[in-house]
PALORO-542995 format. One record per residue (C-alpha): residue in three letters; chain; x, y, z. Coordinates in Angstrom, 1 decimal, padded with zeros to 4 digits. Each point is the difference from the previous one (the first is absolute). Layout:
N
rest: Ala	kette: A	u: X	v: Y	w: Z
...
! end
This chain:
418
rest: Unk	kette: A	u: 003.2	v: -023.5	w: -024.5
rest: Unk	kette: A	u: 000.5	v: 000.8	w: 003.8
rest: Unk	kette: A	u: -003.5	v: 001.2	w: 000.4
rest: Unk	kette: A	u: -001.4	v: -002.8	w: -001.9
rest: Unk	kette: A	u: 001.8	v: -002.8	w: 002.2
rest: Unk	kette: A	u: -001.3	v: 001.9	w: 003.3
rest: Unk	kette: A	u: -003.6	v: -000.6	w: -001.3
rest: Unk	kette: A	u: -000.8	v: 003.3	w: -001.9
rest: Unk	kette: A	u: -001.1	v: -001.8	w: -003.2
rest: Unk	kette: A	u: -001.8	v: 003.1	w: -001.4
rest: Unk	kette: A	u: -000.6	v: 003.7	w: 000.3
rest: Unk	kette: A	u: -003.3	v: 001.1	w: -000.6
rest: Unk	kette: A	u: 000.1	v: 003.3	w: -001.5
rest: Unk	kette: A	u: -003.1	v: 002.8	w: -000.3
rest: Unk	kette: A	u: 000.1	v: 003.3	w: -001.5
rest: Unk	kette: A	u: 002.4	v: 001.4	w: -002.5
rest: Unk	kette: A	u: 003.6	v: 001.0	w: 000.8
rest: Unk	kette: A	u: 000.6	v: 003.7	w: -001.4
rest: Unk	kette: A	u: 003.1	v: 000.8	w: -002.0
rest: Unk	kette: A	u: 003.2	v: 001.6	w: 001.3
rest: Unk	kette: A	u: -001.4	v: 003.4	w: -001.6
rest: Unk	kette: A	u: -003.3	v: -000.3	w: 001.5
rest: Unk	kette: A	u: 001.4	v: -000.9	w: 003.5
rest: Unk	kette: A	u: 003.8	v: -000.1	w: 000.7
rest: Unk	kette: A	u: -000.7	v: -001.0	w: 003.7
rest: Unk	kette: A	u: -001.7	v: -003.1	w: 001.0
rest: Unk	kette: A	u: -001.1	v: -000.3	w: 003.9
rest: Unk	kette: A	u: -000.7	v: -003.5	w: 001.5
rest: Unk	kette: A	u: -001.9	v: -000.9	w: 003.1
rest: Unk	kette: A	u: -000.7	v: -001.4	w: 002.5
rest: Unk	kette: A	u: 003.7	v: -001.0	w: 000.4
rest: Unk	kette: A	u: -000.3	v: -003.2	w: 002.1
rest: Unk	kette: A	u: 002.6	v: -002.3	w: -000.7
rest: Unk	kette: A	u: 003.5	v: -000.6	w: -001.8
rest: Unk	kette: A	u: -002.1	v: -001.7	w: -002.9
rest: Unk	kette: A	u: -001.3	v: 003.3	w: -001.0
rest: Unk	kette: A	u: 002.8	v: 000.2	w: -002.5
rest: Unk	kette: A	u: -002.3	v: -002.2	w: -002.1
rest: Unk	kette: A	u: -001.7	v: 002.9	w: -001.2
rest: Unk	kette: A	u: 002.8	v: 000.8	w: -002.1
rest: Unk	kette: A	u: -000.8	v: -002.5	w: -002.7
rest: Unk	kette: A	u: -003.6	v: 001.4	w: -000.9
rest: Unk	kette: A	u: 001.7	v: 003.5	w: 000.2
rest: Unk	kette: A	u: 002.5	v: -001.0	w: -002.8
rest: Unk	kette: A	u: 003.3	v: 000.4	w: 002.6
rest: Unk	kette: A	u: 000.1	v: 003.5	w: 001.0
rest: Unk	kette: A	u: 002.6	v: 001.5	w: 002.1
rest: Unk	kette: A	u: -000.3	v: -000.1	w: 003.6
rest: Unk	kette: A	u: 000.9	v: 002.0	w: 003.1
rest: Unk	kette: A	u: 001.7	v: -002.2	w: 002.5
rest: Unk	kette: A	u: 002.3	v: 000.1	w: 003.2
rest: Unk	kette: A	u: 003.7	v: 000.0	w: -000.7
rest: Unk	kette: A	u: 000.5	v: -002.5	w: 002.7
rest: Unk	kette: A	u: -001.8	v: -002.5	w: -002.5
rest: Unk	kette: A	u: 003.0	v: 000.0	w: -002.4
rest: Unk	kette: A	u: 001.6	v: -002.2	w: 002.5
rest: Unk	kette: A	u: -002.6	v: -002.6	w: -000.1
rest: Unk	kette: A	u: 000.7	v: -003.1	w: -002.2
rest: Unk	kette: A	u: -001.9	v: -000.2	w: -003.5
rest: Unk	kette: A	u: -002.0	v: 003.2	w: 000.9
rest: Unk	kette: A	u: 003.3	v: 002.1	w: 000.0
rest: Unk	kette: A	u: 000.3	v: -000.9	w: -003.8
rest: Unk	kette: A	u: -003.4	v: 000.3	w: -000.8
rest: Unk	kette: A	u: 000.2	v: 003.6	w: 000.9
rest: Unk	kette: A	u: 002.8	v: 000.8	w: -001.6
rest: Unk	kette: A	u: -001.2	v: -001.7	w: -002.9
rest: Unk	kette: A	u: -003.2	v: 002.2	w: 000.3
rest: Unk	kette: A	u: 002.0	v: 003.1	w: 000.3
rest: Unk	kette: A	u: -002.0	v: 000.8	w: 003.4
rest: Unk	kette: A	u: 000.0	v: 003.5	w: 001.7
rest: Unk	kette: A	u: 001.7	v: -001.0	w: 003.2
rest: Unk	kette: A	u: -000.9	v: 002.0	w: 003.4
rest: Unk	kette: A	u: 002.0	v: -000.4	w: 003.2
rest: Unk	kette: A	u: -002.3	v: 000.7	w: 002.9
rest: Unk	kette: A	u: 003.0	v: 001.1	w: 002.3
rest: Unk	kette: A	u: 001.2	v: 002.8	w: -002.4
rest: Unk	kette: A	u: -001.9	v: 003.1	w: -000.9
rest: Unk	kette: A	u: 002.4	v: 000.9	w: -002.7
rest: Unk	kette: A	u: -001.1	v: -003.3	w: -001.6
rest: Unk	kette: A	u: -003.8	v: 000.7	w: 000.1
rest: Unk	kette: A	u: 000.4	v: 003.5	w: -001.8
rest: Unk	kette: A	u: 002.1	v: -002.0	w: -002.5
rest: Unk	kette: A	u: -003.0	v: -002.3	w: -000.5
rest: Unk	kette: A	u: -002.6	v: 003.0	w: -000.6
rest: Unk	kette: A	u: 002.2	v: 001.4	w: -002.6
rest: Unk	kette: A	u: 000.3	v: -003.3	w: -001.7
rest: Unk	kette: A	u: -003.6	v: -000.7	w: 000.1
rest: Unk	kette: A	u: -001.0	v: 003.2	w: -001.0
rest: Unk	kette: A	u: 002.5	v: -000.3	w: -003.0
rest: Unk	kette: A	u: -001.2	v: -003.4	w: -000.9
rest: Unk	kette: A	u: -003.7	v: 001.0	w: 000.5
rest: Unk	kette: A	u: 000.3	v: 003.1	w: -002.3
rest: Unk	kette: A	u: 002.1	v: -001.6	w: -002.9
rest: Unk	kette: A	u: -002.8	v: 000.0	w: -002.4
rest: Unk	kette: A	u: -000.1	v: -003.8	w: -000.3
rest: Unk	kette: A	u: 003.7	v: -000.3	w: -000.4
rest: Unk	kette: A	u: 000.0	v: -002.0	w: 003.6
rest: Unk	kette: A	u: -002.3	v: -003.1	w: 000.3
rest: Unk	kette: A	u: -002.5	v: 000.5	w: 003.0
rest: Unk	kette: A	u: 001.0	v: 000.4	w: 003.5
rest: Unk	kette: A	u: -001.7	v: -002.4	w: 002.5
rest: Unk	kette: A	u: -000.5	v: 001.1	w: 003.7
rest: Unk	kette: A	u: -001.6	v: -001.7	w: 002.9
rest: Unk	kette: A	u: -000.8	v: 003.4	w: 002.0
rest: Unk	kette: A	u: -001.0	v: -001.6	w: 003.3
rest: Unk	kette: A	u: 004.0	v: -000.7	w: 000.4
rest: Unk	kette: A	u: -000.5	v: -003.0	w: 001.6
rest: Unk	kette: A	u: -002.1	v: -003.2	w: 000.4
rest: Unk	kette: A	u: -003.4	v: -000.2	w: 001.9
rest: Unk	kette: A	u: -002.7	v: -002.6	w: 000.5
rest: Unk	kette: A	u: -002.3	v: 001.4	w: -002.6
rest: Unk	kette: A	u: -002.7	v: 001.1	w: 002.5
rest: Unk	kette: A	u: 000.7	v: 003.5	w: -000.8
rest: Unk	kette: A	u: 002.3	v: 002.3	w: -002.1
rest: Unk	kette: A	u: 002.9	v: 001.6	w: 001.8
rest: Unk	kette: A	u: 000.7	v: 003.6	w: -000.6
rest: Unk	kette: A	u: 001.5	v: 000.7	w: -003.4
rest: Unk	kette: A	u: 003.3	v: 001.3	w: 000.0
rest: Unk	kette: A	u: 000.4	v: 003.2	w: -002.6
rest: Unk	kette: A	u: 002.9	v: -001.3	w: -002.1
rest: Unk	kette: A	u: -002.0	v: -001.5	w: -003.0
rest: Unk	kette: A	u: -002.0	v: 003.2	w: -000.1
rest: Unk	kette: A	u: 003.0	v: 002.7	w: 000.4
rest: Unk	kette: A	u: 000.3	v: 000.3	w: -004.0
rest: Unk	kette: A	u: -003.7	v: 000.7	w: -000.4
rest: Unk	kette: A	u: -000.6	v: -002.0	w: -003.0
rest: Unk	kette: A	u: -003.1	v: -002.3	w: -000.5
rest: Unk	kette: A	u: 000.1	v: -003.2	w: 001.8
rest: Unk	kette: A	u: -001.9	v: -003.4	w: -000.5
rest: Unk	kette: A	u: -000.9	v: -001.9	w: 003.4
rest: Unk	kette: A	u: 000.6	v: -003.6	w: -000.2
rest: Unk	kette: A	u: -002.0	v: -002.4	w: 002.6
rest: Unk	kette: A	u: 001.6	v: -003.0	w: 001.2
rest: Unk	kette: A	u: -002.1	v: -002.9	w: 001.6
rest: Unk	kette: A	u: 000.3	v: -003.3	w: 001.2
rest: Unk	kette: A	u: -003.6	v: -001.4	w: 000.1
rest: Unk	kette: A	u: 001.0	v: -003.7	w: 001.3
rest: Unk	kette: A	u: -001.9	v: -001.4	w: 002.6
rest: Unk	kette: A	u: 002.8	v: -000.6	w: 002.3
rest: Unk	kette: A	u: 002.5	v: 003.1	w: 000.4
rest: Unk	kette: A	u: 003.6	v: -001.2	w: -000.4
rest: Unk	kette: A	u: 001.5	v: 002.9	w: -001.5
rest: Unk	kette: A	u: -000.4	v: 003.0	w: 002.5
rest: Unk	kette: A	u: 003.5	v: 000.9	w: 001.6
rest: Unk	kette: A	u: -001.0	v: 002.9	w: 002.4
rest: Unk	kette: A	u: 001.1	v: 001.2	w: 003.1
rest: Unk	kette: A	u: 000.1	v: -002.3	w: 002.5
rest: Unk	kette: A	u: -001.2	v: -002.8	w: -002.5
rest: Unk	kette: A	u: 001.8	v: -003.0	w: -001.1
rest: Unk	kette: A	u: 003.8	v: 000.1	w: -001.0
rest: Unk	kette: A	u: 001.0	v: -000.4	w: -003.5
rest: Unk	kette: A	u: 000.5	v: -003.7	w: 000.1
rest: Unk	kette: A	u: -003.3	v: -000.9	w: 001.4
rest: Unk	kette: A	u: -001.7	v: 002.0	w: -002.6
rest: Unk	kette: A	u: 001.9	v: -001.8	w: -002.6
rest: Unk	kette: A	u: -000.5	v: -003.3	w: 001.4
rest: Unk	kette: A	u: -003.9	v: 000.7	w: 000.3
rest: Unk	kette: A	u: -000.4	v: 001.5	w: -003.6
rest: Unk	kette: A	u: 002.2	v: -003.0	w: -001.5
rest: Unk	kette: A	u: -002.3	v: -002.1	w: 002.0
rest: Unk	kette: A	u: -003.1	v: 001.2	w: -001.5
rest: Unk	kette: A	u: -000.8	v: -001.4	w: -003.6
rest: Unk	kette: A	u: -001.0	v: 003.0	w: -001.7
rest: Unk	kette: A	u: 000.4	v: 003.7	w: 001.0
rest: Unk	kette: A	u: -002.3	v: 002.4	w: -001.8
rest: Unk	kette: A	u: 001.2	v: 003.8	w: -000.6
rest: Unk	kette: A	u: -002.4	v: 002.5	w: -001.6
rest: Unk	kette: A	u: 001.7	v: 003.2	w: -001.4
rest: Unk	kette: A	u: -002.6	v: 002.8	w: -000.8
rest: Unk	kette: A	u: 000.9	v: 002.8	w: -002.3
rest: Unk	kette: A	u: -001.9	v: 003.2	w: 001.2
rest: Unk	kette: A	u: -000.5	v: 003.1	w: -002.1
rest: Unk	kette: A	u: 002.8	v: 002.5	w: -000.1
rest: Unk	kette: A	u: -000.3	v: 002.4	w: 002.6
rest: Unk	kette: A	u: 000.7	v: 003.6	w: -001.5
rest: Unk	kette: A	u: 001.1	v: 002.6	w: 002.7
rest: Unk	kette: A	u: -001.4	v: 003.2	w: 000.4
rest: Unk	kette: A	u: 002.2	v: 003.0	w: 000.0
rest: Unk	kette: A	u: -000.1	v: 000.2	w: 003.9
rest: Unk	kette: A	u: 000.7	v: -003.8	w: 000.0
rest: Unk	kette: A	u: 003.0	v: 000.3	w: -002.2
rest: Unk	kette: A	u: 001.4	v: 002.8	w: 002.2
rest: Unk	kette: A	u: -000.7	v: -001.8	w: 003.3
rest: Unk	kette: A	u: 001.3	v: -003.7	w: -000.2
rest: Unk	kette: A	u: -001.4	v: -000.8	w: 003.3
rest: Unk	kette: A	u: -003.7	v: 001.1	w: -000.8
rest: Unk	kette: A	u: 000.7	v: -001.8	w: -003.4
rest: Unk	kette: A	u: 000.7	v: -003.3	w: 001.8
rest: Unk	kette: A	u: -002.6	v: 000.1	w: 002.7
rest: Unk	kette: A	u: -002.6	v: 000.4	w: -002.9
rest: Unk	kette: A	u: 001.4	v: -003.1	w: -002.0
rest: Unk	kette: A	u: 000.1	v: -001.9	w: 003.1
rest: Unk	kette: A	u: -003.7	v: 000.6	w: 000.9
rest: Unk	kette: A	u: -001.0	v: -000.9	w: -003.8
rest: Unk	kette: A	u: 001.9	v: -003.4	w: 000.3
rest: Unk	kette: A	u: -001.4	v: -000.8	w: 003.6
rest: Unk	kette: A	u: -003.5	v: 000.6	w: -001.4
rest: Unk	kette: A	u: 000.7	v: -002.3	w: -003.1
rest: Unk	kette: A	u: 001.1	v: -002.5	w: 002.6
rest: Unk	kette: A	u: -002.7	v: 000.5	w: 002.5
rest: Unk	kette: A	u: 002.2	v: 000.6	w: 002.9
rest: Unk	kette: A	u: 000.8	v: 002.8	w: 002.0
rest: Unk	kette: A	u: 002.9	v: 002.6	w: -000.7
rest: Unk	kette: A	u: 001.8	v: 000.9	w: 003.2
rest: Unk	kette: A	u: 002.7	v: 002.4	w: 001.2
rest: Unk	kette: A	u: 002.3	v: -002.7	w: 001.3
rest: Unk	kette: A	u: 003.3	v: -000.3	w: -001.2
rest: Unk	kette: A	u: 003.3	v: -001.7	w: 001.1
rest: Unk	kette: A	u: 002.9	v: 002.0	w: 001.1
rest: Unk	kette: A	u: 002.9	v: -002.6	w: -000.1
rest: Unk	kette: A	u: -001.8	v: -002.9	w: 001.2
rest: Unk	kette: A	u: -002.4	v: 001.8	w: 002.4
rest: Unk	kette: A	u: -003.6	v: 000.7	w: -001.2
rest: Unk	kette: A	u: -001.2	v: 003.4	w: 000.9
rest: Unk	kette: A	u: -003.0	v: 001.9	w: -000.3
rest: Unk	kette: A	u: -000.7	v: 003.9	w: -000.2
rest: Unk	kette: A	u: -001.9	v: 001.4	w: 003.1
rest: Unk	kette: A	u: -000.5	v: 003.6	w: -000.4
rest: Unk	kette: A	u: 003.4	v: 001.6	w: -000.9
rest: Unk	kette: A	u: 001.9	v: -003.0	w: 001.4
rest: Unk	kette: A	u: 001.0	v: -003.6	w: -001.2
rest: Unk	kette: A	u: -000.3	v: -002.6	w: 002.7
rest: Unk	kette: A	u: 000.9	v: -003.6	w: -000.2
rest: Unk	kette: A	u: -002.8	v: -002.5	w: 000.1
rest: Unk	kette: A	u: 001.8	v: -001.9	w: 002.8
rest: Unk	kette: A	u: 002.8	v: 002.3	w: 001.2
rest: Unk	kette: A	u: 003.3	v: -002.1	w: 000.8
rest: Unk	kette: A	u: -000.6	v: 001.0	w: 003.7
rest: Unk	kette: A	u: -002.6	v: -002.6	w: 000.3
rest: Unk	kette: A	u: 002.3	v: -002.7	w: -001.4
rest: Unk	kette: A	u: 002.6	v: 001.0	w: 002.6
rest: Unk	kette: A	u: -002.5	v: -000.3	w: 002.8
rest: Unk	kette: A	u: -000.8	v: -003.5	w: -001.1
rest: Unk	kette: A	u: 003.6	v: -001.0	w: 000.0
rest: Unk	kette: A	u: 000.7	v: 001.3	w: 003.3
rest: Unk	kette: A	u: -003.3	v: -001.4	w: 001.6
rest: Unk	kette: A	u: 000.9	v: -003.5	w: -001.3
rest: Unk	kette: A	u: 003.8	v: 000.4	w: 001.4
rest: Unk	kette: A	u: -002.0	v: 000.9	w: 003.3
rest: Unk	kette: A	u: 000.9	v: 003.6	w: 000.3
rest: Unk	kette: A	u: -002.4	v: 002.8	w: 001.5
rest: Unk	kette: A	u: 001.0	v: 003.1	w: -001.6
rest: Unk	kette: A	u: -000.9	v: 001.9	w: 003.2
rest: Unk	kette: A	u: 002.5	v: -001.8	w: 002.1
rest: Unk	kette: A	u: 003.3	v: 001.3	w: -002.1
rest: Unk	kette: A	u: 001.3	v: 003.0	w: 001.4
rest: Unk	kette: A	u: 001.3	v: 001.7	w: -002.9
rest: Unk	kette: A	u: 001.4	v: 003.2	w: 001.1
rest: Unk	kette: A	u: 000.3	v: 001.8	w: -003.3
rest: Unk	kette: A	u: 001.2	v: 003.5	w: 000.2
rest: Unk	kette: A	u: -002.3	v: 002.4	w: -001.6
rest: Unk	kette: A	u: 001.0	v: 001.9	w: -003.0
rest: Unk	kette: A	u: 003.3	v: -001.6	w: 000.0
rest: Unk	kette: A	u: 000.8	v: -003.4	w: -002.4
rest: Unk	kette: A	u: 001.8	v: -002.9	w: 001.5
rest: Unk	kette: A	u: 000.9	v: -002.5	w: -002.6
rest: Unk	kette: A	u: 000.0	v: -003.7	w: 001.4
rest: Unk	kette: A	u: 001.3	v: -003.2	w: -001.4
rest: Unk	kette: A	u: -002.2	v: -003.2	w: -000.4
rest: Unk	kette: A	u: 001.9	v: -001.6	w: 003.3
rest: Unk	kette: A	u: -000.7	v: 003.1	w: 002.0
rest: Unk	kette: A	u: -003.5	v: -000.3	w: -001.2
rest: Unk	kette: A	u: -000.4	v: -003.3	w: 001.2
rest: Unk	kette: A	u: 001.5	v: 000.8	w: 003.4
rest: Unk	kette: A	u: -002.4	v: 003.0	w: 000.3
rest: Unk	kette: A	u: -003.1	v: -002.2	w: -000.8
rest: Unk	kette: A	u: 001.4	v: -003.0	w: 001.9
rest: Unk	kette: A	u: -000.4	v: -002.2	w: -002.9
rest: Unk	kette: A	u: 002.0	v: -003.1	w: -000.1
rest: Unk	kette: A	u: -001.2	v: -001.8	w: -003.5
rest: Unk	kette: A	u: 001.9	v: 001.0	w: -002.8
rest: Unk	kette: A	u: -002.8	v: -000.5	w: -002.6
rest: Unk	kette: A	u: -002.1	v: 002.3	w: 002.1
rest: Unk	kette: A	u: 002.3	v: 002.8	w: 000.6
rest: Unk	kette: A	u: 001.3	v: -000.2	w: -003.9
rest: Unk	kette: A	u: -003.8	v: 000.3	w: -001.0
rest: Unk	kette: A	u: -001.2	v: 002.7	w: 002.6
rest: Unk	kette: A	u: 003.3	v: 002.0	w: -000.9
rest: Unk	kette: A	u: -000.6	v: 000.0	w: -003.6
rest: Unk	kette: A	u: -003.3	v: 002.2	w: 000.7
rest: Unk	kette: A	u: 002.1	v: 002.8	w: 000.6
rest: Unk	kette: A	u: 001.7	v: 002.2	w: -002.8
rest: Unk	kette: A	u: 003.6	v: -000.7	w: 000.2
rest: Unk	kette: A	u: 002.9	v: 002.6	w: -001.0
rest: Unk	kette: A	u: 003.4	v: -001.3	w: -002.1
rest: Unk	kette: A	u: 001.4	v: -001.4	w: 003.1
rest: Unk	kette: A	u: -003.2	v: -002.2	w: 000.5
rest: Unk	kette: A	u: -001.0	v: 002.3	w: 003.3
rest: Unk	kette: A	u: -003.5	v: 001.1	w: 000.9
rest: Unk	kette: A	u: -001.0	v: 003.0	w: 001.9
rest: Unk	kette: A	u: -001.1	v: -000.9	w: 003.6
rest: Unk	kette: A	u: -002.7	v: 002.4	w: -000.1
rest: Unk	kette: A	u: -001.9	v: -001.9	w: -002.5
rest: Unk	kette: A	u: 000.2	v: -003.0	w: 002.2
rest: Unk	kette: A	u: -001.1	v: 001.9	w: 002.8
rest: Unk	kette: A	u: -003.0	v: 001.7	w: -001.8
rest: Unk	kette: A	u: -000.9	v: -003.5	w: -001.6
rest: Unk	kette: A	u: 000.0	v: -001.7	w: 003.5
rest: Unk	kette: A	u: -002.1	v: 002.8	w: 001.6
rest: Unk	kette: A	u: -002.6	v: -000.2	w: -002.8
rest: Unk	kette: A	u: -000.1	v: -003.8	w: 000.4
rest: Unk	kette: A	u: -000.3	v: 000.3	w: 003.7
rest: Unk	kette: A	u: -003.5	v: 001.1	w: -000.1
rest: Unk	kette: A	u: 000.2	v: 001.4	w: 003.7
rest: Unk	kette: A	u: 000.2	v: 003.8	w: -001.4
rest: Unk	kette: A	u: -002.6	v: 002.3	w: -001.3
rest: Unk	kette: A	u: 000.2	v: 001.3	w: -003.4
rest: Unk	kette: A	u: 000.8	v: 003.5	w: 001.7
rest: Unk	kette: A	u: 003.0	v: -001.4	w: 001.9
rest: Unk	kette: A	u: 001.1	v: -002.3	w: -003.0
rest: Unk	kette: A	u: 000.1	v: 003.2	w: -002.5
rest: Unk	kette: A	u: 001.7	v: 002.0	w: 002.7
rest: Unk	kette: A	u: 002.6	v: -002.5	w: 000.3
rest: Unk	kette: A	u: 000.5	v: -000.2	w: -003.8
rest: Unk	kette: A	u: 000.3	v: 003.8	w: -000.1
rest: Unk	kette: A	u: 002.7	v: 000.0	w: 002.9
rest: Unk	kette: A	u: 001.9	v: -002.9	w: -001.8
rest: Unk	kette: A	u: 000.3	v: 001.6	w: -003.2
rest: Unk	kette: A	u: -000.3	v: 003.9	w: 000.4
rest: Unk	kette: A	u: 002.9	v: 001.9	w: -000.1
rest: Unk	kette: A	u: 001.0	v: 002.9	w: 002.3
rest: Unk	kette: A	u: 000.4	v: 003.6	w: -001.4
rest: Unk	kette: A	u: 002.8	v: 002.1	w: 000.3
rest: Unk	kette: A	u: -002.3	v: 003.0	w: -000.5
rest: Unk	kette: A	u: -003.7	v: -000.4	w: -000.4
rest: Unk	kette: A	u: -003.0	v: -001.6	w: 001.6
rest: Unk	kette: A	u: 001.5	v: -003.0	w: 002.0
rest: Unk	kette: A	u: 000.0	v: -003.4	w: -001.4
rest: Unk	kette: A	u: -001.1	v: -000.5	w: -003.9
rest: Unk	kette: A	u: -000.7	v: -003.2	w: -001.7
rest: Unk	kette: A	u: 001.6	v: 000.0	w: -003.4
rest: Unk	kette: A	u: -000.6	v: -002.1	w: -003.2
rest: Unk	kette: A	u: 002.3	v: -002.9	w: 000.8
rest: Unk	kette: A	u: -001.5	v: -000.4	w: 003.5
rest: Unk	kette: A	u: -003.6	v: 000.5	w: -001.2
rest: Unk	kette: A	u: 000.7	v: -002.6	w: -002.7
rest: Unk	kette: A	u: 001.4	v: -002.5	w: 002.3
rest: Unk	kette: A	u: -003.0	v: 000.2	w: 002.5
rest: Unk	kette: A	u: -002.5	v: -000.8	w: -002.8
rest: Unk	kette: A	u: 002.1	v: -002.5	w: -001.4
rest: Unk	kette: A	u: 000.3	v: -001.9	w: 003.4
rest: Unk	kette: A	u: -003.5	v: 000.7	w: 001.3
rest: Unk	kette: A	u: -002.2	v: -000.5	w: -003.4
rest: Unk	kette: A	u: 002.4	v: -001.2	w: -002.6
rest: Unk	kette: A	u: 000.0	v: 002.9	w: -002.1
rest: Unk	kette: A	u: 002.5	v: 000.4	w: -002.8
rest: Unk	kette: A	u: 002.7	v: 002.6	w: 001.1
rest: Unk	kette: A	u: -000.4	v: 002.1	w: -003.3
rest: Unk	kette: A	u: -003.8	v: 000.1	w: 000.5
rest: Unk	kette: A	u: 000.5	v: 001.0	w: 003.7
rest: Unk	kette: A	u: 002.7	v: 002.8	w: -001.1
rest: Unk	kette: A	u: -002.4	v: 001.2	w: -002.5
rest: Unk	kette: A	u: -003.0	v: 000.1	w: 002.7
rest: Unk	kette: A	u: 002.5	v: 001.7	w: 002.5
rest: Unk	kette: A	u: 000.8	v: 002.8	w: -002.5
rest: Unk	kette: A	u: -003.7	v: 000.9	w: -000.5
rest: Unk	kette: A	u: -000.5	v: 000.2	w: 003.7
rest: Unk	kette: A	u: 003.0	v: 002.3	w: 000.5
rest: Unk	kette: A	u: -001.5	v: 002.5	w: -002.5
rest: Unk	kette: A	u: -002.6	v: 001.0	w: 002.6
rest: Unk	kette: A	u: 002.7	v: 001.4	w: 002.3
rest: Unk	kette: A	u: 003.3	v: 002.0	w: -000.1
rest: Unk	kette: A	u: 002.4	v: -003.0	w: 000.6
rest: Unk	kette: A	u: 001.1	v: -002.8	w: -001.8
rest: Unk	kette: A	u: -000.8	v: -002.3	w: 002.9
rest: Unk	kette: A	u: -003.3	v: -001.0	w: 002.0
rest: Unk	kette: A	u: -000.4	v: 001.0	w: 003.5
rest: Unk	kette: A	u: -001.5	v: -002.5	w: 002.5
rest: Unk	kette: A	u: -003.4	v: 001.8	w: -000.2
rest: Unk	kette: A	u: 000.1	v: -000.3	w: -004.0
rest: Unk	kette: A	u: 001.0	v: -003.7	w: 000.2
rest: Unk	kette: A	u: -002.7	v: -001.2	w: 002.4
rest: Unk	kette: A	u: -002.7	v: 002.3	w: -001.9
rest: Unk	kette: A	u: 001.1	v: -002.3	w: -002.9
rest: Unk	kette: A	u: 000.1	v: -003.4	w: 001.5
rest: Unk	kette: A	u: -002.8	v: 000.3	w: 002.6
rest: Unk	kette: A	u: -002.4	v: 002.8	w: -001.0
rest: Unk	kette: A	u: 000.0	v: -000.2	w: -003.7
rest: Unk	kette: A	u: -003.4	v: -001.6	w: -001.1
rest: Unk	kette: A	u: 001.7	v: -002.4	w: -002.2
rest: Unk	kette: A	u: 003.5	v: -000.6	w: 001.1
rest: Unk	kette: A	u: -001.0	v: -000.1	w: 003.7
rest: Unk	kette: A	u: -002.1	v: -002.6	w: -000.7
rest: Unk	kette: A	u: 002.5	v: -001.9	w: -002.0
rest: Unk	kette: A	u: 002.6	v: 000.4	w: 003.0
rest: Unk	kette: A	u: -002.8	v: -001.4	w: 002.5
rest: Unk	kette: A	u: -001.0	v: -003.0	w: -002.3
rest: Unk	kette: A	u: 003.3	v: -001.1	w: -000.7
rest: Unk	kette: A	u: 001.6	v: 000.5	w: 003.7
rest: Unk	kette: A	u: -002.8	v: -000.4	w: 002.4
rest: Unk	kette: A	u: -002.3	v: -002.7	w: 001.1
rest: Unk	kette: A	u: -003.8	v: 000.2	w: -000.4
rest: Unk	kette: A	u: -002.0	v: 001.3	w: 003.0
rest: Unk	kette: A	u: -001.2	v: -003.6	w: 000.7
rest: Unk	kette: A	u: 002.8	v: -002.4	w: -000.8
rest: Unk	kette: A	u: -001.4	v: -003.5	w: -000.8
rest: Unk	kette: A	u: 001.8	v: -003.2	w: -001.0
rest: Unk	kette: A	u: -001.9	v: 000.0	w: -003.1
rest: Unk	kette: A	u: -003.4	v: 001.4	w: -001.5
rest: Unk	kette: A	u: -002.1	v: -001.6	w: -002.9
rest: Unk	kette: A	u: 000.6	v: 002.7	w: -002.4
rest: Unk	kette: A	u: 004.0	v: -000.4	w: 000.3
rest: Unk	kette: A	u: 002.6	v: 001.1	w: 002.4
rest: Unk	kette: A	u: 000.7	v: 002.9	w: 002.4
rest: Unk	kette: A	u: 001.8	v: 002.9	w: -000.4
rest: Unk	kette: A	u: 003.2	v: -001.0	w: 002.1
rest: Unk	kette: A	u: 003.2	v: 001.6	w: 000.9
rest: Unk	kette: A	u: 001.7	v: -003.3	w: -001.3
rest: Unk	kette: A	u: -000.9	v: 000.6	w: -003.4
rest: Unk	kette: A	u: -003.5	v: -001.0	w: -001.1
rest: Unk	kette: A	u: -002.5	v: 002.3	w: -001.2
rest: Unk	kette: A	u: -004.0	v: -000.4	w: -000.6
rest: Unk	kette: A	u: -000.3	v: -002.1	w: -003.1
rest: Unk	kette: A	u: -003.6	v: -001.0	w: -001.1
rest: Unk	kette: A	u: -000.3	v: -003.2	w: -001.2
rest: Unk	kette: A	u: -001.0	v: -000.4	w: -003.6
rest: Unk	kette: A	u: -000.1	v: -002.4	w: -002.7
rest: Unk	kette: A	u: 003.0	v: 000.0	w: -002.1
! end
């Protein structure tokens, strides 16, 4: 009734839905809106996997309990393990449980490409049936994506449209190979490519970590738009030049500061600007931030330092002195903080890369030479640092093909239709 009142007068179904014995798991994509649960109807109300936080949403929470949904908390690693075990139990029950429905992208996109599939739906190694969801309306009112319209606007626009069309297509059941059943990531990537080909859109490596879209570059995950760029916009809007701030951070030693001290140090008076800028830094349990984080961010936004000077400063701020051994070394936490600040890399991904880099040496930390080899001279990652942190050799106000790569947070983006 809810979907009907919003203008979804009928669901056009193509293909044949497999039985629970043929395909215990259904994977639906692209996930572009909160209207996508309409796919539950032609799928005969399968069990869903949803965020535990949705239990507190009026009506939706009651429906999830009724559905016997599998609930996962994004903040609790133990919850994820329990979900994996429950999915495997239901998927291998031999038809005793209804099918389990996944949206493997894990979040909503704008339907222009498929986000990287998360492996949860494929861990059991059982056959899955891909389900395509499309809204072939002349006016797109349904997309609820990153930096798109909010919930109320999407609801209002969709309700204002006399009729919204939904196409649900069941693709043939995908039977995993022996290698795919042992490797959920490989299984997920191959199913993603099959679905992208059927949709006629690209299959990307882009995924969301929290609310931030990231892509894979070499052995590292980096943000499409690091929060450092947003911080630069906030500070410039407040009339602050990062190069004019005397940070005075002490190398190798953290100094935790409050929001009030942060405002005094940066000479900011507007409470809204202070709160907005302060929120870009990781806070501890007392709501304090490490002043070294602030110093490095301001140095990167200043643009007056060479990449060699900037990476040397980053190393000096976060490297630790050795009681016995070869001077100062950059350990996992410091390395993760630098990459998170400068490139928007998720900390777990940066920690994994740090462990790989340390395998080549006798210590669990990186020397200045090793860190600069990675950040300046590595063919792939060095280019990444220069693109994200430094202006183009010939900066201009604008170019016909896009925007110049500036330290203030714009990268070359070719103009393409759509």
